[in-house]
CHARMM-style PDB file with segment names, atoms N, HN, CA, C and O in Angstrom:
ATOM      1  N   UNK     1     137.334 133.791  77.573  1.00  0.00      PROA
ATOM      2  CA  UNK     1     137.031 133.418  79.123  1.00  0.00      PROA
ATOM      3  C   UNK     1     135.676 134.017  79.807  1.00  0.00      PROA
ATOM      4  O   UNK     1     135.374 135.209  79.749  1.00  0.00      PROA
ATOM      5  N   UNK     2     134.966 133.093  80.410  1.00  0.00      PROA
ATOM      6  HN  UNK     2     135.211 132.125  80.457  1.00  0.00      PROA
ATOM      7  CA  UNK     2     133.677 133.412  81.302  1.00  0.00      PROA
ATOM      8  C   UNK     2     133.759 134.128  82.284  1.00  0.00      PROA
ATOM      9  O   UNK     2     134.603 133.956  83.164  1.00  0.00      PROA
ATOM     10  N   UNK     3     132.790 135.154  82.284  1.00  0.00      PROA
ATOM     11  HN  UNK     3     132.105 135.294  81.570  1.00  0.00      PROA
ATOM     12  CA  UNK     3     132.661 135.828  83.428  1.00  0.00      PROA
ATOM     13  C   UNK     3     132.568 135.054  84.804  1.00  0.00      PROA
ATOM     14  O   UNK     3     132.150 133.897  84.850  1.00  0.00      PROA
ATOM     15  N   UNK     4     133.014 135.811  86.016  1.00  0.00      PROA
ATOM     16  HN  UNK     4     133.354 136.751  85.979  1.00  0.00      PROA
ATOM     17  CA  UNK     4     132.797 134.890  87.096  1.00  0.00      PROA
ATOM     18  C   UNK     4     131.802 135.412  88.293  1.00  0.00      PROA
ATOM     19  O   UNK     4     132.066 135.510  89.491  1.00  0.00      PROA
ATOM     20  N   UNK     5     130.394 135.764  87.504  1.00  0.00      PROA
ATOM     21  HN  UNK     5     130.180 135.684  86.531  1.00  0.00      PROA
ATOM     22  CA  UNK     5     129.813 136.057  88.360  1.00  0.00      PROA
ATOM     23  C   UNK     5     128.684 135.017  88.735  1.00  0.00      PROA
ATOM     24  O   UNK     5     128.823 133.943  88.150  1.00  0.00      PROA
ATOM     25  N   UNK     6     127.794 135.084  89.428  1.00  0.00      PROA
ATOM     26  HN  UNK     6     127.682 135.957  89.904  1.00  0.00      PROA
ATOM     27  CA  UNK     6     126.900 133.975  90.110  1.00  0.00      PROA
ATOM     28  C   UNK     6     125.535 134.412  89.278  1.00  0.00      PROA
ATOM     29  O   UNK     6     124.809 135.239  89.830  1.00  0.00      PROA
ATOM     30  N   UNK     7     125.206 133.980  88.177  1.00  0.00      PROA
ATOM     31  HN  UNK     7     125.795 133.308  87.728  1.00  0.00      PROA
ATOM     32  CA  UNK     7     123.962 134.441  87.394  1.00  0.00      PROA
ATOM     33  C   UNK     7     122.766 133.479  87.520  1.00  0.00      PROA
ATOM     34  O   UNK     7     121.580 133.778  87.377  1.00  0.00      PROA
ATOM     35  N   UNK     8     123.286 132.264  87.814  1.00  0.00      PROA
ATOM     36  HN  UNK     8     124.249 132.021  87.930  1.00  0.00      PROA
ATOM     37  CA  UNK     8     122.161 130.960  87.780  1.00  0.00      PROA
ATOM     38  C   UNK     8     121.887 130.893  89.164  1.00  0.00      PROA
ATOM     39  O   UNK     8     122.865 130.879  89.911  1.00  0.00      PROA
ATOM     40  N   UNK     9     120.685 130.845  89.689  1.00  0.00      PROA
ATOM     41  HN  UNK     9     119.891 130.856  89.082  1.00  0.00      PROA
ATOM     42  CA  UNK     9     120.300 130.605  91.152  1.00  0.00      PROA
ATOM     43  C   UNK     9     119.074 129.444  91.201  1.00  0.00      PROA
ATOM     44  O   UNK     9     118.176 129.341  90.364  1.00  0.00      PROA
ATOM     45  N   UNK    10     119.258 128.628  92.350  1.00  0.00      PROA
ATOM     46  HN  UNK    10     119.987 128.711  93.030  1.00  0.00      PROA
ATOM     47  CA  UNK    10     118.203 127.660  92.534  1.00  0.00      PROA
ATOM     48  C   UNK    10     117.080 128.114  93.016  1.00  0.00      PROA
ATOM     49  O   UNK    10     117.091 128.746  94.072  1.00  0.00      PROA
ATOM     50  N   UNK    11     115.889 127.869  92.316  1.00  0.00      PROA
ATOM     51  HN  UNK    11     115.881 127.355  91.458  1.00  0.00      PROA
ATOM     52  CA  UNK    11     114.651 128.412  93.044  1.00  0.00      PROA
ATOM     53  C   UNK    11     113.706 127.682  93.179  1.00  0.00      PROA
ATOM     54  O   UNK    11     113.651 126.752  92.374  1.00  0.00      PROA
ATOM     55  N   UNK    12     112.672 127.780  94.151  1.00  0.00      PROA
ATOM     56  HN  UNK    12     112.717 128.535  94.805  1.00  0.00      PROA
ATOM     57  CA  UNK    12     111.529 126.656  94.082  1.00  0.00      PROA
ATOM     58  C   UNK    12     110.016 127.204  93.785  1.00  0.00      PROA
ATOM     59  O   UNK    12     109.344 128.158  94.179  1.00  0.00      PROA
ATOM     60  N   UNK    13     109.821 126.055  92.844  1.00  0.00      PROA
ATOM     61  HN  UNK    13     110.367 125.281  92.524  1.00  0.00      PROA
ATOM     62  CA  UNK    13     108.243 126.385  92.564  1.00  0.00      PROA
ATOM     63  C   UNK    13     107.325 125.705  93.265  1.00  0.00      PROA
ATOM     64  O   UNK    13     107.642 124.633  93.781  1.00  0.00      PROA
ATOM     65  N   UNK    14     106.141 126.180  93.383  1.00  0.00      PROA
ATOM     66  HN  UNK    14     105.883 127.051  92.964  1.00  0.00      PROA
ATOM     67  CA  UNK    14     105.347 125.699  94.254  1.00  0.00      PROA
ATOM     68  C   UNK    14     103.668 125.726  93.886  1.00  0.00      PROA
ATOM     69  O   UNK    14     103.147 126.829  93.722  1.00  0.00      PROA
ATOM     70  N   UNK    15     102.940 124.635  93.776  1.00  0.00      PROA
ATOM     71  HN  UNK    15     103.363 123.739  93.909  1.00  0.00      PROA
ATOM     72  CA  UNK    15     101.606 124.828  93.268  1.00  0.00      PROA
ATOM     73  C   UNK    15     100.882 125.640  93.616  1.00  0.00      PROA
ATOM     74  O   UNK    15     100.879 125.584  94.845  1.00  0.00      PROA
ATOM     75  N   UNK    16     100.142 126.505  93.235  1.00  0.00      PROA
ATOM     76  HN  UNK    16     100.145 126.549  92.236  1.00  0.00      PROA
ATOM     77  CA  UNK    16      99.125 127.573  93.508  1.00  0.00      PROA
ATOM     78  C   UNK    16      98.065 127.038  93.589  1.00  0.00      PROA
ATOM     79  O   UNK    16      97.375 127.687  94.374  1.00  0.00      PROA
ATOM     80  N   UNK    17      97.393 125.961  93.098  1.00  0.00      PROA
ATOM     81  HN  UNK    17      97.954 125.433  92.460  1.00  0.00      PROA
ATOM     82  CA  UNK    17      96.221 125.450  93.414  1.00  0.00      PROA
ATOM     83  C   UNK    17      95.920 124.659  94.675  1.00  0.00      PROA
ATOM     84  O   UNK    17      94.786 124.413  95.085  1.00  0.00      PROA
ATOM     85  N   UNK    18      97.001 124.307  95.215  1.00  0.00      PROA
ATOM     86  HN  UNK    18      97.922 124.508  94.882  1.00  0.00      PROA
ATOM     87  CA  UNK    18      97.216 123.471  96.601  1.00  0.00      PROA
ATOM     88  C   UNK    18      97.329 124.652  97.518  1.00  0.00      PROA
ATOM     89  O   UNK    18      96.616 124.620  98.521  1.00  0.00      PROA
ATOM     90  N   UNK    19      97.956 125.486  97.372  1.00  0.00      PROA
ATOM     91  HN  UNK    19      98.534 125.512  96.557  1.00  0.00      PROA
ATOM     92  CA  UNK    19      97.948 126.791  98.612  1.00  0.00      PROA
ATOM     93  C   UNK    19      96.917 127.734  98.573  1.00  0.00      PROA
ATOM     94  O   UNK    19      96.844 128.750  99.264  1.00  0.00      PROA
ATOM     95  N   UNK    20      95.969 127.269  97.563  1.00  0.00      PROA
ATOM     96  HN  UNK    20      96.028 126.443  97.002  1.00  0.00      PROA
ATOM     97  CA  UNK    20      94.863 128.159  97.840  1.00  0.00      PROA
ATOM     98  C   UNK    20      93.872 127.384  98.564  1.00  0.00      PROA
ATOM     99  O   UNK    20      93.138 127.887  99.415  1.00  0.00      PROA
ATOM    100  N   UNK    21      93.848 126.031  98.192  1.00  0.00      PROA
ATOM    101  HN  UNK    21      94.445 125.623  97.501  1.00  0.00      PROA
ATOM    102  CA  UNK    21      92.833 125.134  98.915  1.00  0.00      PROA
ATOM    103  C   UNK    21      93.163 124.507 100.206  1.00  0.00      PROA
ATOM    104  O   UNK    21      92.447 123.739 100.848  1.00  0.00      PROA
ATOM    105  N   UNK    22      94.661 125.051 100.585  1.00  0.00      PROA
ATOM    106  HN  UNK    22      95.243 125.675 100.063  1.00  0.00      PROA
ATOM    107  CA  UNK    22      94.852 124.165 102.031  1.00  0.00      PROA
ATOM    108  C   UNK    22      94.324 124.742 103.026  1.00  0.00      PROA
ATOM    109  O   UNK    22      94.856 124.607 104.128  1.00  0.00      PROA
ATOM    110  N   UNK    23      93.243 125.463 102.890  1.00  0.00      PROA
ATOM    111  HN  UNK    23      92.810 125.572 101.995  1.00  0.00      PROA
ATOM    112  CA  UNK    23      92.632 125.985 104.015  1.00  0.00      PROA
ATOM    113  C   UNK    23      91.379 125.107 104.250  1.00  0.00      PROA
ATOM    114  O   UNK    23      90.855 124.973 105.355  1.00  0.00      PROA
ATOM    115  N   UNK    24      91.089 124.712 103.482  1.00  0.00      PROA
ATOM    116  HN  UNK    24      91.516 124.821 102.584  1.00  0.00      PROA
ATOM    117  CA  UNK    24      89.798 123.589 103.314  1.00  0.00      PROA
ATOM    118  C   UNK    24      90.314 122.575 104.433  1.00  0.00      PROA
ATOM    119  O   UNK    24      91.480 122.191 104.521  1.00  0.00      PROA
ATOM    120  N   UNK    25      89.366 122.237 105.192  1.00  0.00      PROA
ATOM    121  HN  UNK    25      88.418 122.550 105.120  1.00  0.00      PROA
ATOM    122  CA  UNK    25      89.672 121.080 106.179  1.00  0.00      PROA
ATOM    123  C   UNK    25      89.376 119.383 105.490  1.00  0.00      PROA
ATOM    124  O   UNK    25      90.120 118.409 105.602  1.00  0.00      PROA
ATOM    125  N   UNK    26      87.916 119.477 104.707  1.00  0.00      PROA
ATOM    126  HN  UNK    26      87.311 120.269 104.616  1.00  0.00      PROA
ATOM    127  CA  UNK    26      87.669 118.227 104.047  1.00  0.00      PROA
ATOM    128  C   UNK    26      88.149 118.135 103.001  1.00  0.00      PROA
ATOM    129  O   UNK    26      87.329 117.885 102.117  1.00  0.00      PROA
ATOM    130  N   UNK    27      89.677 118.277 102.526  1.00  0.00      PROA
ATOM    131  HN  UNK    27      90.343 118.480 103.244  1.00  0.00      PROA
ATOM    132  CA  UNK    27      90.137 118.461 101.431  1.00  0.00      PROA
ATOM    133  C   UNK    27      90.962 116.746 101.379  1.00  0.00      PROA
ATOM    134  O   UNK    27      91.491 116.420 102.442  1.00  0.00      PROA
ATOM    135  N   UNK    28      91.052 115.793 100.285  1.00  0.00      PROA
ATOM    136  HN  UNK    28      90.622 116.058  99.421  1.00  0.00      PROA
ATOM    137  CA  UNK    28      91.676 114.881 100.206  1.00  0.00      PROA
ATOM    138  C   UNK    28      92.942 114.773 100.264  1.00  0.00      PROA
ATOM    139  O   UNK    28      93.445 113.786 100.800  1.00  0.00      PROA
ATOM    140  N   UNK    29      93.628 115.674  99.775  1.00  0.00      PROA
ATOM    141  HN  UNK    29      93.219 116.476  99.340  1.00  0.00      PROA
ATOM    142  CA  UNK    29      95.464 115.484  99.761  1.00  0.00      PROA
ATOM    143  C   UNK    29      95.712 116.669 100.817  1.00  0.00      PROA
ATOM    144  O   UNK    29      95.095 117.722 100.987  1.00  0.00      PROA
ATOM    145  N   UNK    30      96.888 116.100 101.499  1.00  0.00      PROA
ATOM    146  HN  UNK    30      97.389 115.245 101.362  1.00  0.00      PROA
ATOM    147  CA  UNK    30      97.085 116.974 102.668  1.00  0.00      PROA
ATOM    148  C   UNK    30      98.871 117.548 102.357  1.00  0.00      PROA
ATOM    149  O   UNK    30      99.817 117.598 103.143  1.00  0.00      PROA
ATOM    150  N   UNK    31      98.799 117.849 101.159  1.00  0.00      PROA
ATOM    151  HN  UNK    31      98.030 117.808 100.520  1.00  0.00      PROA
ATOM    152  CA  UNK    31     100.339 118.166 100.944  1.00  0.00      PROA
ATOM    153  C   UNK    31     100.360 119.241  99.757  1.00  0.00      PROA
ATOM    154  O   UNK    31      99.324 119.536  99.160  1.00  0.00      PROA
ATOM    155  N   UNK    32     101.460 119.744  99.485  1.00  0.00      PROA
ATOM    156  HN  UNK    32     102.302 119.505  99.969  1.00  0.00      PROA
ATOM    157  CA  UNK    32     101.914 120.895  98.532  1.00  0.00      PROA
ATOM    158  C   UNK    32     102.735 120.593  97.928  1.00  0.00      PROA
ATOM    159  O   UNK    32     103.789 120.432  98.543  1.00  0.00      PROA
ATOM    160  N   UNK    33     102.752 120.346  96.442  1.00  0.00      PROA
ATOM    161  HN  UNK    33     101.896 120.477  95.943  1.00  0.00      PROA
ATOM    162  CA  UNK    33     103.476 120.255  95.379  1.00  0.00      PROA
ATOM    163  C   UNK    33     104.584 121.163  95.050  1.00  0.00      PROA
ATOM    164  O   UNK    33     104.272 122.296  94.681  1.00  0.00      PROA
ATOM    165  N   UNK    34     105.933 120.822  95.131  1.00  0.00      PROA
ATOM    166  HN  UNK    34     106.186 119.903  95.431  1.00  0.00      PROA
ATOM    167  CA  UNK    34     107.129 121.586  95.062  1.00  0.00      PROA
ATOM    168  C   UNK    34     108.387 121.046  94.146  1.00  0.00      PROA
ATOM    169  O   UNK    34     108.997 119.979  94.207  1.00  0.00      PROA
ATOM    170  N   UNK    35     108.524 122.028  93.393  1.00  0.00      PROA
ATOM    171  HN  UNK    35     108.028 122.895  93.343  1.00  0.00      PROA
ATOM    172  CA  UNK    35     109.567 121.503  92.100  1.00  0.00      PROA
ATOM    173  C   UNK    35     111.089 122.694  92.811  1.00  0.00      PROA
ATOM    174  O   UNK    35     111.016 123.795  93.357  1.00  0.00      PROA
ATOM    175  N   UNK    36     112.101 121.979  92.529  1.00  0.00      PROA
ATOM    176  HN  UNK    36     112.161 121.084  92.086  1.00  0.00      PROA
ATOM    177  CA  UNK    36     113.034 122.921  92.195  1.00  0.00      PROA
ATOM    178  C   UNK    36     113.617 123.101  90.848  1.00  0.00      PROA
ATOM    179  O   UNK    36     113.341 122.176  90.084  1.00  0.00      PROA
ATOM    180  N   UNK    37     114.361 124.058  90.344  1.00  0.00      PROA
ATOM    181  HN  UNK    37     114.586 124.809  90.964  1.00  0.00      PROA
ATOM    182  CA  UNK    37     114.900 124.596  89.502  1.00  0.00      PROA
ATOM    183  C   UNK    37     116.068 125.406  89.428  1.00  0.00      PROA
ATOM    184  O   UNK    37     116.619 125.610  90.510  1.00  0.00      PROA
ATOM    185  N   UNK    38     116.642 125.979  88.290  1.00  0.00      PROA
ATOM    186  HN  UNK    38     116.195 125.813  87.411  1.00  0.00      PROA
ATOM    187  CA  UNK    38     117.648 126.779  88.366  1.00  0.00      PROA
ATOM    188  C   UNK    38     117.125 127.832  87.187  1.00  0.00      PROA
ATOM    189  O   UNK    38     116.440 127.379  86.269  1.00  0.00      PROA
ATOM    190  N   UNK    39     117.459 129.234  87.231  1.00  0.00      PROA
ATOM    191  HN  UNK    39     118.015 129.602  87.977  1.00  0.00      PROA
ATOM    192  CA  UNK    39     117.042 130.092  86.586  1.00  0.00      PROA
ATOM    193  C   UNK    39     118.331 131.424  86.548  1.00  0.00      PROA
ATOM    194  O   UNK    39     119.007 131.780  87.513  1.00  0.00      PROA
ATOM    195  N   UNK    40     118.378 131.858  85.440  1.00  0.00      PROA
ATOM    196  HN  UNK    40     117.829 131.569  84.656  1.00  0.00      PROA
ATOM    197  CA  UNK    40     119.352 132.915  85.056  1.00  0.00      PROA
ATOM    198  C   UNK    40     118.716 134.501  85.751  1.00  0.00      PROA
ATOM    199  O   UNK    40     117.776 135.187  85.351  1.00  0.00      PROA
ATOM    200  N   UNK    41     119.350 134.646  86.545  1.00  0.00      PROA
ATOM    201  HN  UNK    41     120.114 134.089  86.870  1.00  0.00      PROA
ATOM    202  CA  UNK    41     118.807 135.895  87.353  1.00  0.00      PROA
ATOM    203  C   UNK    41     118.636 137.355  86.339  1.00  0.00      PROA
ATOM    204  O   UNK    41     117.779 138.234  86.423  1.00  0.00      PROA
ATOM    205  N   UNK    42     119.868 137.218  85.314  1.00  0.00      PROA
ATOM    206  HN  UNK    42     120.564 136.504  85.246  1.00  0.00      PROA
ATOM    207  CA  UNK    42     119.821 138.694  84.445  1.00  0.00      PROA
ATOM    208  C   UNK    42     119.037 138.113  83.519  1.00  0.00      PROA
ATOM    209  O   UNK    42     118.142 138.952  83.414  1.00  0.00      PROA
ATOM    210  N   UNK    43     118.684 136.955  82.536  1.00  0.00      PROA
ATOM    211  HN  UNK    43     119.410 136.273  82.621  1.00  0.00      PROA
ATOM    212  CA  UNK    43     117.662 137.035  81.642  1.00  0.00      PROA
ATOM    213  C   UNK    43     116.272 136.795  82.062  1.00  0.00      PROA
ATOM    214  O   UNK    43     115.344 136.908  81.262  1.00  0.00      PROA
ATOM    215  N   UNK    44     116.084 136.430  83.430  1.00  0.00      PROA
ATOM    216  HN  UNK    44     116.838 136.338  84.080  1.00  0.00      PROA
ATOM    217  CA  UNK    44     114.807 136.323  84.093  1.00  0.00      PROA
ATOM    218  C   UNK    44     114.561 137.007  85.169  1.00  0.00      PROA
ATOM    219  O   UNK    44     114.016 136.442  86.117  1.00  0.00      PROA
ATOM    220  N   UNK    45     114.911 138.351  85.235  1.00  0.00      PROA
ATOM    221  HN  UNK    45     115.354 138.810  84.465  1.00  0.00      PROA
ATOM    222  CA  UNK    45     114.585 138.982  86.619  1.00  0.00      PROA
ATOM    223  C   UNK    45     113.177 139.093  87.535  1.00  0.00      PROA
ATOM    224  O   UNK    45     113.030 139.585  88.654  1.00  0.00      PROA
ATOM    225  N   UNK    46     112.287 138.511  86.725  1.00  0.00      PROA
ATOM    226  HN  UNK    46     112.407 138.112  85.816  1.00  0.00      PROA
ATOM    227  CA  UNK    46     110.929 138.619  87.397  1.00  0.00      PROA
ATOM    228  C   UNK    46     110.602 137.253  87.694  1.00  0.00      PROA
ATOM    229  O   UNK    46     111.236 136.334  87.176  1.00  0.00      PROA
ATOM    230  N   UNK    47     109.487 137.023  88.637  1.00  0.00      PROA
ATOM    231  HN  UNK    47     108.972 137.770  89.058  1.00  0.00      PROA
ATOM    232  CA  UNK    47     109.081 135.615  89.179  1.00  0.00      PROA
ATOM    233  C   UNK    47     108.599 134.975  87.919  1.00  0.00      PROA
ATOM    234  O   UNK    47     107.952 135.468  86.994  1.00  0.00      PROA
ATOM    235  N   UNK    48     109.239 133.295  88.158  1.00  0.00      PROA
ATOM    236  HN  UNK    48     109.764 132.894  88.909  1.00  0.00      PROA
ATOM    237  CA  UNK    48     108.961 132.396  87.161  1.00  0.00      PROA
ATOM    238  C   UNK    48     107.705 131.536  87.583  1.00  0.00      PROA
ATOM    239  O   UNK    48     107.504 131.254  88.764  1.00  0.00      PROA
ATOM    240  N   UNK    49     106.985 131.190  86.703  1.00  0.00      PROA
ATOM    241  HN  UNK    49     107.148 131.420  85.743  1.00  0.00      PROA
ATOM    242  CA  UNK    49     105.738 130.514  86.648  1.00  0.00      PROA
ATOM    243  C   UNK    49     105.645 129.207  85.687  1.00  0.00      PROA
ATOM    244  O   UNK    49     105.572 129.525  84.501  1.00  0.00      PROA
ATOM    245  N   UNK    50     105.634 128.183  85.866  1.00  0.00      PROA
ATOM    246  HN  UNK    50     105.694 127.924  86.830  1.00  0.00      PROA
ATOM    247  CA  UNK    50     105.614 127.132  84.793  1.00  0.00      PROA
ATOM    248  C   UNK    50     104.534 126.164  85.217  1.00  0.00      PROA
ATOM    249  O   UNK    50     104.200 126.030  86.395  1.00  0.00      PROA
ATOM    250  N   UNK    51     103.977 125.463  84.165  1.00  0.00      PROA
ATOM    251  HN  UNK    51     104.248 125.572  83.208  1.00  0.00      PROA
ATOM    252  CA  UNK    51     102.913 124.412  84.111  1.00  0.00      PROA
ATOM    253  C   UNK    51     103.582 123.135  84.401  1.00  0.00      PROA
ATOM    254  O   UNK    51     104.259 122.587  83.531  1.00  0.00      PROA
ATOM    255  N   UNK    52     103.423 122.593  85.653  1.00  0.00      PROA
ATOM    256  HN  UNK    52     102.872 123.037  86.360  1.00  0.00      PROA
ATOM    257  CA  UNK    52     103.936 121.303  86.300  1.00  0.00      PROA
ATOM    258  C   UNK    52     102.978 120.431  86.754  1.00  0.00      PROA
ATOM    259  O   UNK    52     101.950 120.991  87.135  1.00  0.00      PROA
ATOM    260  N   UNK    53     102.997 119.142  86.839  1.00  0.00      PROA
ATOM    261  HN  UNK    53     103.832 118.688  86.530  1.00  0.00      PROA
ATOM    262  CA  UNK    53     102.341 118.460  87.158  1.00  0.00      PROA
ATOM    263  C   UNK    53     102.227 118.226  88.696  1.00  0.00      PROA
ATOM    264  O   UNK    53     103.297 118.123  89.296  1.00  0.00      PROA
ATOM    265  N   UNK    54     101.143 118.134  89.370  1.00  0.00      PROA
ATOM    266  HN  UNK    54     100.274 118.217  88.883  1.00  0.00      PROA
ATOM    267  CA  UNK    54     100.577 118.087  90.817  1.00  0.00      PROA
ATOM    268  C   UNK    54     100.200 117.008  91.016  1.00  0.00      PROA
ATOM    269  O   UNK    54      99.101 116.639  90.603  1.00  0.00      PROA
ATOM    270  N   UNK    55     101.123 116.122  91.790  1.00  0.00      PROA
ATOM    271  HN  UNK    55     102.016 116.422  92.126  1.00  0.00      PROA
ATOM    272  CA  UNK    55     100.332 114.731  92.343  1.00  0.00      PROA
ATOM    273  C   UNK    55      99.241 114.668  93.244  1.00  0.00      PROA
ATOM    274  O   UNK    55      98.480 113.716  93.416  1.00  0.00      PROA
ATOM    275  N   UNK    56      99.235 115.915  93.873  1.00  0.00      PROA
ATOM    276  HN  UNK    56      99.853 116.688  93.733  1.00  0.00      PROA
ATOM    277  CA  UNK    56      97.954 115.920  94.856  1.00  0.00      PROA
ATOM    278  C   UNK    56      96.794 116.421  94.054  1.00  0.00      PROA
ATOM    279  O   UNK    56      95.679 116.181  94.517  1.00  0.00      PROA
ATOM    280  N   UNK    57      96.877 117.082  92.919  1.00  0.00      PROA
ATOM    281  HN  UNK    57      97.783 117.277  92.543  1.00  0.00      PROA
ATOM    282  CA  UNK    57      95.651 117.667  92.344  1.00  0.00      PROA
ATOM    283  C   UNK    57      95.371 116.676  91.519  1.00  0.00      PROA
ATOM    284  O   UNK    57      94.199 116.489  91.191  1.00  0.00      PROA
ATOM    285  N   UNK    58      96.396 115.867  91.039  1.00  0.00      PROA
ATOM    286  HN  UNK    58      97.348 116.019  91.305  1.00  0.00      PROA
ATOM    287  CA  UNK    58      96.284 114.969  89.894  1.00  0.00      PROA
ATOM    288  C   UNK    58      96.137 115.429  88.617  1.00  0.00      PROA
ATOM    289  O   UNK    58      95.502 114.658  87.897  1.00  0.00      PROA
ATOM    290  N   UNK    59      96.651 116.785  87.924  1.00  0.00      PROA
ATOM    291  HN  UNK    59      97.167 117.411  88.508  1.00  0.00      PROA
ATOM    292  CA  UNK    59      96.824 117.232  86.862  1.00  0.00      PROA
ATOM    293  C   UNK    59      97.862 118.531  86.781  1.00  0.00      PROA
ATOM    294  O   UNK    59      98.487 118.958  87.752  1.00  0.00      PROA
ATOM    295  N   UNK    60      97.902 118.889  85.897  1.00  0.00      PROA
ATOM    296  HN  UNK    60      97.395 118.542  85.109  1.00  0.00      PROA
ATOM    297  CA  UNK    60      98.871 119.992  85.505  1.00  0.00      PROA
ATOM    298  C   UNK    60      98.485 121.421  85.922  1.00  0.00      PROA
ATOM    299  O   UNK    60      97.566 121.994  85.337  1.00  0.00      PROA
ATOM    300  N   UNK    61      99.092 121.944  86.810  1.00  0.00      PROA
ATOM    301  HN  UNK    61      99.838 121.478  87.285  1.00  0.00      PROA
ATOM    302  CA  UNK    61      98.642 123.323  87.371  1.00  0.00      PROA
ATOM    303  C   UNK    61      99.683 124.333  87.378  1.00  0.00      PROA
ATOM    304  O   UNK    61     100.839 123.924  87.262  1.00  0.00      PROA
ATOM    305  N   UNK    62      99.498 125.464  87.483  1.00  0.00      PROA
ATOM    306  HN  UNK    62      98.560 125.796  87.577  1.00  0.00      PROA
ATOM    307  CA  UNK    62     100.655 126.649  87.305  1.00  0.00      PROA
ATOM    308  C   UNK    62     101.405 126.364  88.695  1.00  0.00      PROA
ATOM    309  O   UNK    62     100.778 126.219  89.745  1.00  0.00      PROA
ATOM    310  N   UNK    63     102.845 126.294  88.604  1.00  0.00      PROA
ATOM    311  HN  UNK    63     103.354 126.411  87.751  1.00  0.00      PROA
ATOM    312  CA  UNK    63     103.551 126.256  89.393  1.00  0.00      PROA
ATOM    313  C   UNK    63     104.289 127.716  89.623  1.00  0.00      PROA
ATOM    314  O   UNK    63     104.992 128.073  88.678  1.00  0.00      PROA
ATOM    315  N   UNK    64     104.208 128.723  90.911  1.00  0.00      PROA
ATOM    316  HN  UNK    64     103.637 128.433  91.679  1.00  0.00      PROA
ATOM    317  CA  UNK    64     104.827 129.722  90.883  1.00  0.00      PROA
ATOM    318  C   UNK    64     106.229 129.549  91.702  1.00  0.00      PROA
ATOM    319  O   UNK    64     106.455 128.580  92.426  1.00  0.00      PROA
ATOM    320  N   UNK    65     107.259 130.770  91.456  1.00  0.00      PROA
ATOM    321  HN  UNK    65     107.075 131.558  90.868  1.00  0.00      PROA
ATOM    322  CA  UNK    65     108.375 130.878  92.303  1.00  0.00      PROA
ATOM    323  C   UNK    65     107.924 131.440  93.911  1.00  0.00      PROA
ATOM    324  O   UNK    65     107.062 132.298  94.103  1.00  0.00      PROA
ATOM    325  N   UNK    66     108.482 130.951  94.678  1.00  0.00      PROA
ATOM    326  HN  UNK    66     109.182 130.254  94.522  1.00  0.00      PROA
ATOM    327  CA  UNK    66     108.360 131.417  95.969  1.00  0.00      PROA
ATOM    328  C   UNK    66     109.718 131.714  96.830  1.00  0.00      PROA
ATOM    329  O   UNK    66     110.735 131.347  96.242  1.00  0.00      PROA
ATOM    330  N   UNK    67     109.878 132.171  97.814  1.00  0.00      PROA
ATOM    331  HN  UNK    67     109.052 132.470  98.292  1.00  0.00      PROA
ATOM    332  CA  UNK    67     110.843 132.484  98.470  1.00  0.00      PROA
ATOM    333  C   UNK    67     111.151 131.449  99.421  1.00  0.00      PROA
ATOM    334  O   UNK    67     110.267 130.714  99.861  1.00  0.00      PROA
ATOM    335  N   UNK    68     112.489 131.341  99.799  1.00  0.00      PROA
ATOM    336  HN  UNK    68     113.207 131.938  99.442  1.00  0.00      PROA
ATOM    337  CA  UNK    68     113.157 130.099 100.529  1.00  0.00      PROA
ATOM    338  C   UNK    68     113.255 130.446 101.927  1.00  0.00      PROA
ATOM    339  OT1 UNK    68     113.743 129.650 102.729  1.00  0.00      PROA
TER     340      UNK     68
END
């Protein structure tokens, strides 16, 4: 039988390039790319970072886990 713990949690990944450039006023894009995914907190206790496509930067950038 399976153990009854809540090991998998839903996390939010946010583009690190968009958050760094959000302070500039003359930027073309006005948004921040975010993805949601699930991770096993027992196997991956550290913050997750994945390369995902950012529609505002028009390239694959590093997306890091943020707090909700």
